[in-house]
DSSP file (Angstrom, degrees, kcal/mol; ACC not computed):
  #  RESIDUE AA STRUCTURE BP1 BP2  ACC     N-H-->O    O-->H-N    N-H-->O    O-->H-N    TCO  KAPPA ALPHA  PHI   PSI    X-CA   Y-CA   Z-CA
    1    1 A M     >>       0   0    0      0, 0.0     4,-2.2     0, 0.0     5,-2.0   0.000 360.0 360.0 360.0 -38.4   -4.7   -7.8   12.3
    2    2 A V  I  4> +     0   0    0      3,-0.2     5,-2.8     2,-0.2     0, 0.0   0.964 360.0  34.3 -62.9 -51.9   -0.9   -7.4   12.2
    3    3 A N  I  45S+     0   0    0      1,-0.2    -1,-0.2     3,-0.2     0, 0.0   0.893 124.3  42.5 -70.7 -40.3   -0.3  -10.1   14.9
    4    4 A E  I  45S+     0   0    0      3,-0.1    -2,-0.2     4,-0.1    -1,-0.2   0.798 135.0   3.4 -80.8 -28.9   -3.2  -12.4   13.9
    5    5 A F  I  X5S+     0   0    0     -4,-2.2     4,-2.1     3,-0.1    -3,-0.2   0.748 122.6  48.9-122.6 -58.4   -2.8  -12.2   10.1
    6    6 A L  I  ><S+     0   0    0     -5,-2.0     4,-2.5     1,-0.2     5,-0.2   0.936 111.7  45.0 -60.8 -53.9    0.1  -10.3    8.6
    7    7 A L  H  ><S+     0   0    0     -5,-2.8     4,-2.5     1,-0.2    -1,-0.2   0.911 113.8  49.0 -62.4 -44.0    3.0  -11.6   10.6
    8    8 A P  H  > S+     0   0    0      0, 0.0     4,-2.6     0, 0.0    -1,-0.2   0.901 112.0  50.5 -61.2 -37.1    2.0  -15.3   10.3
    9    9 A Q  H  X S+     0   0    0     -4,-2.1     4,-2.0     2,-0.2    -2,-0.2   0.920 110.3  48.7 -65.2 -42.9    1.6  -14.9    6.6
   10   10 A L  H  <>S+     0   0    0     -4,-2.5     5,-3.4     2,-0.2     4,-0.5   0.911 112.7  48.6 -63.0 -41.9    5.0  -13.3    6.2
   11   11 A D  H ><5S+     0   0    0     -4,-2.5     3,-1.1     3,-0.2    -2,-0.2   0.931 110.7  50.6 -61.4 -45.7    6.5  -16.1    8.3
   12   12 A E  H 3<5S+     0   0    0     -4,-2.6    -1,-0.2     1,-0.3    -2,-0.2   0.854 113.4  45.3 -62.1 -35.3    4.8  -18.7    6.2
   13   13 A L  T 3<5S-     0   0    0     -4,-2.0    -1,-0.3    -5,-0.2    -2,-0.2   0.455 114.7-114.8 -88.3  -1.0    6.0  -17.1    3.0
   14   14 A G  T < 5S+     0   0    0     -3,-1.1     3,-0.2    -4,-0.5    -3,-0.2   0.833  78.0 127.8  72.6  32.1    9.6  -16.7    4.3
   15   15 A L    > < +     0   0    0     -5,-3.4     3,-1.7    -6,-0.2    -4,-0.2  -0.195  14.4 134.1-113.2  40.0    9.4  -12.9    4.2
   16   16 A E  T 3  S+     0   0    0      1,-0.3    -1,-0.2    -6,-0.2    -5,-0.1   0.739  72.4  52.9 -63.4 -23.5   10.5  -12.2    7.8
   17   17 A N  T 3  S+     0   0    0     -3,-0.2    -1,-0.3    -7,-0.1    -2,-0.1   0.197  80.8 131.4 -98.9  16.6   12.9   -9.5    6.6
   18   18 A M    <   -     0   0    0     -3,-1.7     2,-0.2     1,-0.1    26,-0.1  -0.342  57.0-121.3 -68.6 148.2   10.3   -7.5    4.6
   19   19 A W        -     0   0    0     26,-0.0     2,-0.5    24,-0.0    26,-0.2  -0.582  19.2-140.8 -83.4 153.1    9.9   -3.8    5.0
   20   20 A F  E     -a   45   0A   0     24,-2.8    26,-3.3    -2,-0.2     2,-0.4  -0.978  19.7-175.3-118.3 128.0    6.6   -2.3    6.1
   21   21 A Q  E     +a   46   0A   0     -2,-0.5     2,-0.3    24,-0.2    26,-0.2  -0.979  11.4 156.7-125.5 134.6    5.4    1.0    4.5
   22   22 A Q        -     0   0    0     24,-2.4    26,-0.1    -2,-0.4    32,-0.1  -0.974  40.7-102.8-145.7 159.6    2.3    3.0    5.3
   23   23 A D        -     0   0    0     -2,-0.3    25,-0.4    24,-0.1    33,-0.1  -0.131  38.0-103.4 -75.2-179.8    1.5    6.6    4.9
   24   24 A G        +     0   0    0     31,-0.2     5,-0.1    23,-0.2    -1,-0.1   0.185  63.7 145.8 -93.9  18.0    1.5    9.1    7.7
   25   25 A A    >>  -     0   0    0      1,-0.2     3,-2.2     3,-0.1     4,-0.5  -0.288  56.3-126.8 -56.4 137.1   -2.2    9.3    8.3
   26   26 A T  G >4 S+     0   0    0      1,-0.3     3,-0.9     2,-0.2    -1,-0.2   0.787 108.2  64.9 -60.8 -26.9   -2.9    9.9   12.0
   27   27 A T  G 34 S+     0   0    0      1,-0.2    -1,-0.3     2,-0.1     3,-0.2   0.709 106.5  44.3 -67.4 -17.8   -5.2    6.9   12.0
   28   28 A H  G <4 S+     0   0    0     -3,-2.2    -1,-0.2     1,-0.1    -2,-0.2   0.491 107.2  60.2 -99.6  -5.8   -2.2    4.7   11.2
   29   29 A T    <<  +     0   0    0     -3,-0.9    -1,-0.1    -4,-0.5    -2,-0.1   0.016  59.1 143.7-122.5  29.9    0.3    6.2   13.6
   30   30 A A     >  -     0   0    0     -3,-0.2     4,-2.6     1,-0.1     3,-0.3  -0.380  63.0-111.5 -61.5 149.2   -1.1    5.8   17.1
   31   31 A R  H  > S+     0   0    0      1,-0.2     4,-2.8     2,-0.2     5,-0.2   0.892 117.9  50.6 -53.1 -45.3    1.8    5.1   19.6
   32   32 A A  H  > S+     0   0    0      1,-0.2     4,-2.2     2,-0.2    -1,-0.2   0.888 111.3  49.3 -62.5 -38.2    0.7    1.5   20.2
   33   33 A T  H  > S+     0   0    0     -3,-0.3     4,-2.6     2,-0.2    -2,-0.2   0.942 112.8  45.7 -65.6 -47.9    0.5    0.9   16.5
   34   34 A I  H  X S+     0   0    0     -4,-2.6     4,-2.8     1,-0.2     5,-0.2   0.909 112.2  51.9 -63.3 -41.9    4.0    2.3   15.8
   35   35 A D  H  X S+     0   0    0     -4,-2.8     4,-1.9    -5,-0.3    -1,-0.2   0.926 111.5  47.2 -59.6 -44.4    5.4    0.4   18.7
   36   36 A L  H  X S+     0   0    0     -4,-2.2     4,-2.3    -5,-0.2    -2,-0.2   0.927 114.1  46.6 -62.2 -46.0    4.0   -2.8   17.4
   37   37 A L  H  X S+     0   0    0     -4,-2.6     4,-2.7     1,-0.2    -2,-0.2   0.874 110.2  52.7 -67.6 -37.1    5.2   -2.2   13.9
   38   38 A K  H  < S+     0   0    0     -4,-2.8    -1,-0.2     2,-0.2    -2,-0.2   0.879 111.9  46.8 -65.1 -36.0    8.7   -1.2   15.1
   39   39 A Q  H  < S+     0   0    0     -4,-1.9    -2,-0.2    -5,-0.2    -1,-0.2   0.901 116.9  43.0 -70.0 -40.6    8.9   -4.5   17.0
   40   40 A A  H  < S+     0   0    0     -4,-2.3    -2,-0.2     1,-0.3    -1,-0.2   0.815 128.2  29.2 -74.9 -30.7    7.6   -6.5   14.1
   41   41 A F  S >< S-     0   0    0     -4,-2.7     3,-2.5    -5,-0.2    -1,-0.3  -0.548  82.8-164.1-128.7  65.1    9.8   -4.7   11.5
   42   42 A P  T 3  S-     0   0    0      0, 0.0    -3,-0.1     0, 0.0    -4,-0.1  -0.310  78.6  -7.7 -60.6 122.0   12.9   -3.6   13.4
   43   43 A G  T 3  S+     0   0    0     -2,-0.1    -5,-0.1    -5,-0.1    -4,-0.1   0.522 122.8  86.1  73.2   4.9   14.7   -0.9   11.4
   44   44 A R    <   +     0   0    0     -3,-2.5   -24,-2.8    -6,-0.2     2,-0.6  -0.115  53.8 115.9-130.8  36.5   12.4   -1.6    8.4
   45   45 A L  E     -a   20   0A   0    -26,-0.2     7,-2.3    -4,-0.1     6,-0.8  -0.935  39.9-169.7-113.5 117.4    9.4    0.6    9.1
   46   46 A I  E     +ab  21  52A   0    -26,-3.3   -24,-2.4    -2,-0.6     2,-0.3  -0.917  45.9  99.9-104.1 109.6    8.6    3.4    6.7
   47   47 A S  S >  S-     0   0    0      5,-2.0     3,-2.4    -2,-0.7     2,-0.3  -0.970  84.4 -63.0-173.1 165.5    5.9    5.6    8.3
   48   48 A R  T 3  S+     0   0    0    -25,-0.4     3,-0.1    -2,-0.3     5,-0.1  -0.573 131.7  11.2 -61.7 128.6    5.3    8.7   10.2
   49   49 A F  T 3  S+     0   0    0     -2,-0.3    -1,-0.3     1,-0.2     4,-0.1   0.537 109.7 122.4  72.0  10.3    7.3    8.1   13.4
   50   50 A G  S <  S-     0   0    0     -3,-2.4    -1,-0.2     2,-0.2    -4,-0.2  -0.176  85.5 -88.7 -87.4-173.3    8.9    5.0   11.8
   51   51 A D  S    S+     0   0    0     -6,-0.8     2,-0.4     1,-0.2    -5,-0.2   0.864 123.1  28.5 -65.2 -36.8   12.6    4.2   11.2
   52   52 A I  B    S-b   46   0A   0     -7,-2.3    -5,-2.0    -5,-0.0    -1,-0.2  -0.997  95.8-122.0-124.0 128.5   12.3    6.1    7.9
   53   53 A H        -     0   0    0     -2,-0.4     2,-0.3    -7,-0.2    -5,-0.2  -0.483  22.4-122.0 -74.1 136.4    9.8    8.8    7.6
   54   54 A F        -     0   0    0     -2,-0.2     2,-0.2   -32,-0.1    -5,-0.1  -0.583  36.4-103.5 -73.4 135.9    7.1    8.5    4.9
   55   55 A S    >   -     0   0    0     -2,-0.3     3,-0.7     3,-0.1   -31,-0.2  -0.432  40.6-115.1 -63.3 125.8    7.2   11.4    2.5
   56   56 A A  T 3  S+     0   0    0      1,-0.2    -1,-0.1    -2,-0.2   -33,-0.0  -0.297  93.3   8.9 -62.0 145.0    4.3   13.7    3.3
   57   57 A R  T 3  S+     0   0    0      1,-0.1    -1,-0.2    -3,-0.1     3,-0.1   0.901  88.1 137.1  50.8  50.4    1.7   14.1    0.6
   58   58 A S    X   +     0   0    0     -3,-0.7     3,-2.0     1,-0.1     4,-0.3  -0.453   7.2 149.7-123.6  59.3    3.2   11.3   -1.5
   59   59 A P  G >   +     0   0    0      0, 0.0     3,-0.9     0, 0.0     7,-0.3   0.698  67.6  74.2 -65.1 -15.1    0.2    9.2   -2.7
   60   60 A D  G 3  S+     0   0    0      1,-0.2    53,-0.1    -3,-0.1    -2,-0.0   0.558  92.9  55.3 -72.7  -5.3    2.3    8.4   -5.8
   61   61 A L  G <  S+     0   0    0     -3,-2.0     2,-0.5    -6,-0.1    -1,-0.2   0.510  93.1  74.9-105.5  -6.7    4.4    6.1   -3.7
   62   62 A T  S <> S-     0   0    0     -3,-0.9     4,-2.9    -4,-0.3     5,-0.3  -0.917  70.2-141.5-113.4 133.9    1.8    3.8   -2.2
   63   63 A V  H  >>S+     0   0    0     -2,-0.5     4,-2.1     1,-0.2     5,-1.8   0.893 101.9  53.2 -57.9 -44.8    0.1    1.0   -4.3
   64   64 A P  I  4>S+     0   0    0      0, 0.0     5,-2.4     0, 0.0     6,-0.3   0.910 115.2  42.1 -58.9 -38.4   -3.3    1.6   -2.7
   65   65 A D  I  45S+     0   0    0     -3,-0.2     5,-0.2     1,-0.2    -2,-0.2   0.925 121.1  36.8 -76.0 -44.4   -3.2    5.3   -3.6
   66   66 A F  I  <5S-     0   0    0     -4,-2.9    -1,-0.2    -7,-0.3    -3,-0.2   0.660 139.0  -0.7 -86.3 -12.4   -1.7    5.2   -7.1
   67   67 A F  I  X5S+     0   0    0     -4,-2.1     4,-2.5    -5,-0.3     5,-0.2   0.593 116.5  56.8-134.0 -61.5   -3.5    2.0   -8.2
   68   68 A L  I  ><S+     0   0    0     -5,-1.8     4,-3.0     1,-0.2     5,-0.3   0.860 104.6  46.9 -59.9 -49.4   -5.9    0.0   -6.1
   69   69 A W  H  ><S+     0   0    0     -5,-2.4     4,-2.4     1,-0.2    -1,-0.2   0.930 117.8  42.3 -63.9 -44.9   -8.5    2.6   -5.0
   70   70 A G  H  > S+     0   0    0     -6,-0.3     4,-2.1    -5,-0.2    -1,-0.2   0.907 114.8  51.3 -65.7 -41.2   -9.1    4.0   -8.5
   71   71 A F  H  X S+     0   0    0     -4,-2.5     4,-0.7     2,-0.2    -2,-0.2   0.948 113.9  43.1 -60.2 -50.5   -9.0    0.5  -10.1
   72   72 A L  H >X S+     0   0    0     -4,-3.0     4,-3.2    -5,-0.2     3,-1.2   0.916 112.0  53.7 -63.6 -42.8  -11.6   -0.9   -7.7
   73   73 A K  H 3X S+     0   0    0     -4,-2.4     4,-0.9    -5,-0.3    -1,-0.2   0.881 104.5  55.5 -60.9 -37.4  -13.8    2.2   -7.9
   74   74 A S  H 3< S+     0   0    0     -4,-2.1    -1,-0.3     1,-0.2    -2,-0.2   0.702 120.2  31.4 -68.2 -16.8  -13.8    1.9  -11.7
   75   75 A R  H X< S+     0   0    0     -3,-1.2     3,-1.1    -4,-0.7     4,-0.3   0.766 107.7  61.2-110.3 -34.6  -15.1   -1.6  -11.4
   76   76 A V  H 3< S+     0   0    0     -4,-3.2     3,-0.2     1,-0.2    -3,-0.1   0.708 105.5  48.7 -75.8 -17.2  -17.3   -2.0   -8.3
   77   77 A Y  T >< S+     0   0    0     -4,-0.9     3,-1.7    -5,-0.3    -1,-0.2   0.415  80.7  98.6 -99.0   2.0  -19.9    0.6   -9.4
   78   78 A V  T <  S+     0   0    0     -3,-1.1    -1,-0.2     1,-0.3    -2,-0.1   0.899  91.2  38.2 -57.1 -43.7  -20.4   -0.8  -12.9
   79   79 A N  T 3  S-     0   0    0     -4,-0.3    -1,-0.3    -3,-0.2    -2,-0.1   0.255 111.7-122.0 -93.5  14.0  -23.6   -2.7  -11.9
   80   80 A R    <   -     0   0    0     -3,-1.7    -3,-0.1     1,-0.1    -2,-0.1   0.940  26.6-139.5  47.9  69.4  -24.7    0.1   -9.6
   81   81 A P        -     0   0    0      0, 0.0    -1,-0.1     0, 0.0     6,-0.0  -0.313  11.8-159.5 -59.8 137.7  -25.0   -1.8   -6.3
   82   82 A Q        +     0   0    0      2,-0.0     2,-0.3     5,-0.0    -2,-0.0   0.577  68.6  42.9 -97.3 -12.3  -28.0   -0.7   -4.4
   83   83 A T  S  > S-     0   0    0      1,-0.1     4,-2.1     0, 0.0     5,-0.1  -0.896  80.9-116.6-131.9 161.6  -27.0   -1.9   -0.9
   84   84 A L  H  > S+     0   0    0     -2,-0.3     4,-2.7     1,-0.2     5,-0.2   0.882 117.4  54.4 -62.6 -38.6  -23.8   -1.7    1.2
   85   85 A D  H  > S+     0   0    0      2,-0.2     4,-2.4     1,-0.2    -1,-0.2   0.899 107.4  49.8 -62.9 -40.0  -23.7   -5.5    1.2
   86   86 A A  H  > S+     0   0    0      2,-0.2     4,-2.3     1,-0.2    -1,-0.2   0.897 111.2  49.4 -65.6 -39.5  -23.8   -5.5   -2.7
   87   87 A L  H  X S+     0   0    0     -4,-2.1     4,-2.5     2,-0.2    -2,-0.2   0.929 110.7  49.8 -64.0 -45.3  -21.0   -3.0   -2.8
   88   88 A K  H  X S+     0   0    0     -4,-2.7     4,-2.6     1,-0.2    -2,-0.2   0.907 110.3  51.0 -59.3 -42.0  -18.9   -5.1   -0.3
   89   89 A E  H  X S+     0   0    0     -4,-2.4     4,-2.7     1,-0.2    -1,-0.2   0.914 109.7  49.9 -62.2 -43.2  -19.5   -8.2   -2.5
   90   90 A N  H  X S+     0   0    0     -4,-2.3     4,-2.7     2,-0.2     5,-0.2   0.913 110.5  50.2 -61.5 -42.6  -18.4   -6.3   -5.6
   91   91 A I  H  X S+     0   0    0     -4,-2.5     4,-2.3     2,-0.2    -2,-0.2   0.939 112.7  46.1 -61.9 -47.3  -15.2   -5.1   -3.9
   92   92 A C  H  X S+     0   0    0     -4,-2.6     4,-2.2     1,-0.2    -2,-0.2   0.923 113.4  49.8 -61.0 -44.2  -14.4   -8.6   -2.7
   93   93 A Q  H  X S+     0   0    0     -4,-2.7     4,-1.5     1,-0.2    -2,-0.2   0.923 112.0  46.5 -62.9 -45.1  -15.1  -10.1   -6.2
   94   94 A E  H  X S+     0   0    0     -4,-2.7     4,-0.6     1,-0.2    -1,-0.2   0.864 110.7  53.4 -67.8 -34.8  -12.9   -7.5   -8.0
   95   95 A G  H >< S+     0   0    0     -4,-2.3     3,-0.9    -5,-0.2    -1,-0.2   0.914 109.9  47.6 -63.1 -41.7  -10.1   -8.0   -5.5
   96   96 A E  H 3< S+     0   0    0     -4,-2.2    -1,-0.2     1,-0.2    -2,-0.2   0.794 107.1  58.5 -67.8 -28.0  -10.3  -11.8   -6.2
   97   97 A N  H 3< S+     0   0    0     -4,-1.5    -1,-0.2    -5,-0.2     2,-0.2   0.581  74.6 116.8 -80.1  -9.8  -10.3  -11.1   -9.9
   98   98 A L    <<  -     0   0    0     -3,-0.9     2,-0.1    -4,-0.6    -3,-0.0  -0.421  63.4-136.1 -60.9 124.8   -7.0   -9.2   -9.8
   99   99 A S     >  -     0   0    0     -2,-0.2     4,-2.2     1,-0.1     5,-0.2  -0.437  13.8-120.0 -84.1 157.9   -4.6  -11.2  -11.9
  100  100 A V  H  > S+     0   0    0      1,-0.2     4,-2.5     2,-0.2     5,-0.2   0.875 114.9  56.9 -60.7 -38.2   -1.0  -12.0  -11.0
  101  101 A D  H  > S+     0   0    0      2,-0.2     4,-2.2     1,-0.2    -1,-0.2   0.919 107.2  47.1 -61.3 -44.0    0.1  -10.2  -14.2
  102  102 A V  H  > S+     0   0    0      1,-0.2     4,-2.4     2,-0.2    -1,-0.2   0.932 112.5  49.7 -62.9 -45.0   -1.6   -7.0  -13.2
  103  103 A L  H  X S+     0   0    0     -4,-2.2     4,-2.3     1,-0.2    -2,-0.2   0.880 109.5  51.6 -63.5 -37.8   -0.1   -7.2   -9.7
  104  104 A K  H  X S+     0   0    0     -4,-2.5     4,-2.4     2,-0.2    -1,-0.2   0.922 110.5  48.6 -63.3 -43.6    3.4   -7.8  -11.1
  105  105 A K  H  X S+     0   0    0     -4,-2.2     4,-2.3     1,-0.2    -2,-0.2   0.897 110.5  51.4 -63.6 -39.9    3.0   -4.7  -13.3
  106  106 A V  H  X S+     0   0    0     -4,-2.4     4,-2.4     2,-0.2    -1,-0.2   0.918 110.8  47.7 -63.1 -43.4    1.8   -2.7  -10.4
  107  107 A M  H  X S+     0   0    0     -4,-2.3     4,-2.3     2,-0.2    -2,-0.2   0.887 110.1  52.0 -67.2 -38.0    4.8   -3.7   -8.3
  108  108 A E  H  X S+     0   0    0     -4,-2.4     4,-2.1     1,-0.2    -1,-0.2   0.915 110.9  49.0 -60.4 -42.0    7.2   -3.0  -11.2
  109  109 A N  H  X S+     0   0    0     -4,-2.3     4,-2.5     1,-0.2    -2,-0.2   0.896 108.5  53.1 -64.4 -40.3    5.6    0.5  -11.4
  110  110 A A  H  X S+     0   0    0     -4,-2.4     4,-2.5     1,-0.2    -1,-0.2   0.902 108.4  50.2 -62.0 -40.8    6.0    0.9   -7.6
  111  111 A L  H  X S+     0   0    0     -4,-2.3     4,-2.4     2,-0.2    -1,-0.2   0.903 110.0  50.2 -64.1 -40.5    9.7    0.1   -7.9
  112  112 A K  H  X S+     0   0    0     -4,-2.1     4,-2.6     2,-0.2    -2,-0.2   0.920 110.5  50.1 -62.4 -43.4   10.1    2.7  -10.7
  113  113 A R  H  X S+     0   0    0     -4,-2.5     4,-2.2     1,-0.2    -2,-0.2   0.923 110.7  49.4 -61.0 -44.5    8.3    5.3   -8.6
  114  114 A G  H  X S+     0   0    0     -4,-2.5     4,-2.3     1,-0.2    -1,-0.2   0.908 111.1  49.3 -61.5 -41.9   10.6    4.6   -5.6
  115  115 A Q  H  X S+     0   0    0     -4,-2.4     4,-3.1     2,-0.2    -2,-0.2   0.896 109.3  51.9 -65.7 -40.2   13.7    4.8   -7.8
  116  116 A H  H  X S+     0   0    0     -4,-2.6     4,-1.7     2,-0.2    -1,-0.2   0.896 109.8  50.4 -61.4 -39.1   12.5    8.1   -9.3
  117  117 A C  H  <>S+     0   0    0     -4,-2.2     5,-3.1     2,-0.2     6,-0.4   0.921 112.1  46.6 -64.3 -44.1   12.0    9.4   -5.7
  118  118 A I  H ><5S+     0   0    0     -4,-2.3     3,-1.9     1,-0.2    -2,-0.2   0.935 111.4  51.7 -61.7 -46.5   15.5    8.3   -4.8
  119  119 A D  H 3<5S+     0   0    0     -4,-3.1    -1,-0.2     1,-0.3    -2,-0.2   0.816 108.3  52.2 -61.0 -31.0   16.9    9.9   -7.9
  120  120 A A  T ><5S-     0   0    0     -4,-1.7     3,-1.5    -5,-0.2    -1,-0.3   0.301 117.6-113.6 -87.9   9.7   15.2   13.1   -7.1
  121  121 A G  T < 5S-     0   0    0     -3,-1.9    -3,-0.2     1,-0.3    -2,-0.1   0.798  72.6 -56.2  64.3  28.1   16.7   13.1   -3.6
  122  122 A G  T 3 <S+     0   0    0     -5,-3.1    -1,-0.3     1,-0.2    -4,-0.1   0.521 109.6 131.5  81.8   5.0   13.3   12.6   -2.0
  123  123 A G    <   -     0   0    0     -3,-1.5    -1,-0.2    -6,-0.4    -3,-0.1  -0.011  64.6 -59.6 -80.9-171.8   12.0   15.7   -3.7
  124  124 A H        -     0   0    0      1,-0.1    -1,-0.2    -3,-0.1     3,-0.2  -0.348  31.9-156.3 -71.5 149.4    8.9   16.4   -5.8
  125  125 A L    >   +     0   0    0      1,-0.1     3,-1.5    -3,-0.1    -1,-0.1  -0.335  40.3 143.0-117.7  47.4    8.2   14.4   -8.9
  126  126 A L  T 3   +     0   0    0      1,-0.3    -1,-0.1     3,-0.0    -2,-0.0   0.816  68.6  47.8 -63.7 -34.3    5.9   17.0  -10.5
  127  127 A D  T 3  S+     0   0    0     -3,-0.2     2,-0.5     2,-0.0    -1,-0.3   0.261  92.7  91.7 -95.6  15.5    7.1   16.5  -14.1
  128  128 A I    <   -     0   0    0     -3,-1.5     2,-0.5     2,-0.0    -3,-0.1  -0.934  56.9-163.4-110.6 126.0    6.9   12.7  -14.1
  129  129 A I        -     0   0    0     -2,-0.5     2,-0.4     2,-0.0    -3,-0.0  -0.936  11.1-152.3-108.3 125.6    3.7   11.0  -15.2
  130  130 A F        -     0   0    0     -2,-0.5     2,-0.5     2,-0.0   -21,-0.0  -0.778   8.3-135.7 -99.6 138.5    3.4    7.4  -14.3
  131  131 A A              0   0    0     -2,-0.4    -2,-0.0     1,-0.1     0, 0.0  -0.778 360.0 360.0 -87.5 133.2    1.4    4.8  -16.2
  132  132 A N              0   0    0     -2,-0.5    -1,-0.1   -65,-0.0   -23,-0.1   0.457 360.0 360.0 -85.2 360.0   -0.6    2.6  -13.9
């Protein structure tokens, strides 16, 4: 997926110098995966075993964790899909329905979260409540 989709998309959009961030889940950090990502994002990989280590137990720093999964879950079960195919269709439909305005707000929130983490010296952000 990285070679076939992500990298060509980044090239097409002129985002060759973008950083790549993923959490430290072991399913994301196989040696071959990390080697591929380090080659694709030299010096710009935030991950377990990456150039910069991802903060352990920090779901507040990743968009899928602090926004996407909860947002989709609140919407895809509204019509109570009865089959896996119906659920998949709902997920695809809700993903397509995400507006540019919502995505911009989510990214602004992600930047604020990152800045709070920097300001805290990478420490815990227990007394900060973020609006999604």
